[in-house]
N, C-alpha and C positions, 0 to 999 in steps of 0.2 A: 224201283224201290228195293235197295239193298237189304238183304236179310241174312240172318245167321241163327242157327239152332244148335243146341248141345244138350246132353243129358249128364247128370251127376247125382249119384245117390238117389235115384228115383225122381229127380227134378229135371224137367224139360225147360230149357232156357231158349227163348225166342227173342231175337233182337232185330228190329226193323227201323229203317230211316227213310226219309223222303225230303226232297228239296222243293220249295215253292217260291214263287215270286210275287211280290206286292208292289203295286203302283200307288204313289201318293195321291190322295184325293183332296188335299188342301195344302196350302203353304202359308206360313206367317213370315212376312217380310218385316224385319225389325230395322227401323230407320231412326237415325239421330238427326235432329233438326236444331240448328243454331238460330235462336231468335233474339230480337232486340228488346223484348219485354217479358216479364215474369208473371205467370198465372199458374194456378193449381187446378186440378180436377178437370172436368169437362169444359170449363171456361177457356182452357188453352186452345181448344179446337176452333173457337170463334173469335177470341180476343188476341191471341198471339198471331201476328200477321203472317209470319212464315209458316206456322203450323196450319193456319187456315188456308193458305195457298196450297199446301199439300192435300188437304181434304178436298178442295175444289178440283184440283187436278185429277184426283182419283174418282170423283163423282162424274167427271166427263167420260171416264172409262167404265161407268156403271158399277163402281164399287160403292156399296151402301155405307151410310154413316155408322151402322152397327158393326162394320168391319174394323173400326178403329178403337184401339185401347191405349190409353196413356200409361206407360209402364213406369216412368220416372221423370223427375224434373230436377235439374241441377242448376242452381242459380249462381251467377257470377256477380259478386258484390265489390264495391269500391269503398275502402275505409270502413268496412264492416257494416255498411248500411244496406238493407234489403228493401227495395221499393219496386213498384210496378214497372219502372223504367229500367230496372236491372236486367241485363242480358241473361239468357238462360239456355241450357241444352236440354231439349225434350227428346225422350226416347219413346217412339210410337210403334206399336205393333199393328200391322195391317193384315188381316186374314183374308186370303184369296181362295175362293172355292170354285171359281170358274177357271179351271186349269188351262183352258184354251186362251185365256187373256193374260197369263202370267208374263209372257214375253213383252206384250204391249205395256203392261204396268211397269215393269222394270226399266224398259226403254224410256218411258215417260218420266220416270224419276230422275233420269240424267239431266233433265232440264232445270232442276231445282238446285241452284248453286249452294244453298245453305243445308242441303240434305246429304247424308252419308248412309249408304246401305250397310248396316253392320253385319247382319247374318240372315240366312233364310232357314226356316225350320219346317221341314217337310213332315206332314202328318198323315197317318193311316187310321181313319176312323174305325174301320171294320176289322182291324187287325186282331183284337181279342177274340171275336167270334170266329175268325178264320183259323186262328191257332187252335181253338177248341175243336173245330171240325176236323182239322188235320190230325189231331191227337186221337180223336174218336175213331177215325178211319184206321189209324195204325193199331189201335187196341183191337178192333174187330178183325183185322188181318192177322194179328198175333194169335188169336184164338183159332182161326182157320189153319194157320201154319202149325200150331202145336198139335192140332188134331191129326194133320197129315203125318207129322213126325211120329206121334204115338202109334198110328196105324202101321207105319213102316217098321216100327220097333216091336210090334206085337204086344203093346201094353195098352192099358186104358187110361184116358186122361181124367184126372180128378180135379180138385178145386185149384184156384189161383193161390200161389204161395207168396209172390211178391211182384209188384209192378212199379216201374220208375220211368220217368220221361225227362227229356232235356231238349231245349231249343237254343239255337244260337243264330247269329246273323253274320253274313259275309259282307264285304264292302259294298256300299251302294253302287249301282250301275250308273255311269254317266261320265262326262268329261272331268268332273271334280268329285272326289270322294270325301265327303265330310265325315267328321266323327259322329258317333251316335249320342243322342241327347238323352237317352233313357225313355222308358215307356214306349209309346207309339209315335215317336218323333225322331227325325234325323235333323241334326243341326249342321249347317254349312256356313262357317265364318266367311264373311265377304270383305270386311274392311277392318282388320284388327288394328287397334290403337289409332284409329282415324287416319291411317296411312294414305288412303286414296279415296276419292269421291265416288259417287254413284256412276258418273260418266266414265271414270277410269275403270270401274268394275265392269261396266257393260262392254268396254273395249276389250277386256280380257276374255270375254266370252263366258256364258253361264248356261247351265241346263234349264230348260223350261218344263221339264217333266222329270220325275224321279222314281226310281225303282230300287228295291233291295231284295236280296235273297234270304229266305228264312229256312233253316234246316231243323227238322224235327226228328227226334230219335226216341223210340220206346223199347224198353226191355221188360219182358214178362216172363215170370218163372211159374211153372205149373207142376203140381204134384202128379205123379203117375203111379199106377198099381199094375202088377203083373196081370195079364189077361187070365180069366178063370179057365182052368183046364177043362177041356171037353170030355 
């Protein structure tokens, strides 16, 4: 845990930092499915043949129906007419919480000719609590450090003058480093602009677990007073 301490005009400044590692506890696989019929809402999962095939495939791998969310539907019309027989592009999000099965799920997707894996969004459910715990640990250590500095200087430690903290993330660990999607989620694009299918993506290789490093820094300023003369 790197640390730094200084004094200026009766102020003791303590700066501490730490590095932690988080492992994703779920991943959202975002899949585009080209289908020969147009439906909206949950009806797409049962009535659009190609989307229903995706659901059945995932059910065989113990992925529950609650894992599926229809994010968007883009209909393809001829002569401006929109009917049930119009072809459509469905964007489906599949949330996978059994990280041990991620590889099996992605490999199985390669068997669907009409499916394209667009991106994988790695999530960290407990990240907010973890960051808070790390910050509290730095705050406690700052007080201990300031007390040691004050003792060495022969002064007494008074109240807190100012406290600030900063966190940042380094590149995700793994064969591919995706950009960060904000919040508690990393986004890894897999098939931009529909340039290749899931089968092609699988052939390229992909990580089935995901980690990232989080850096936490705390700066605490304490007032000090000269020790009373004995």
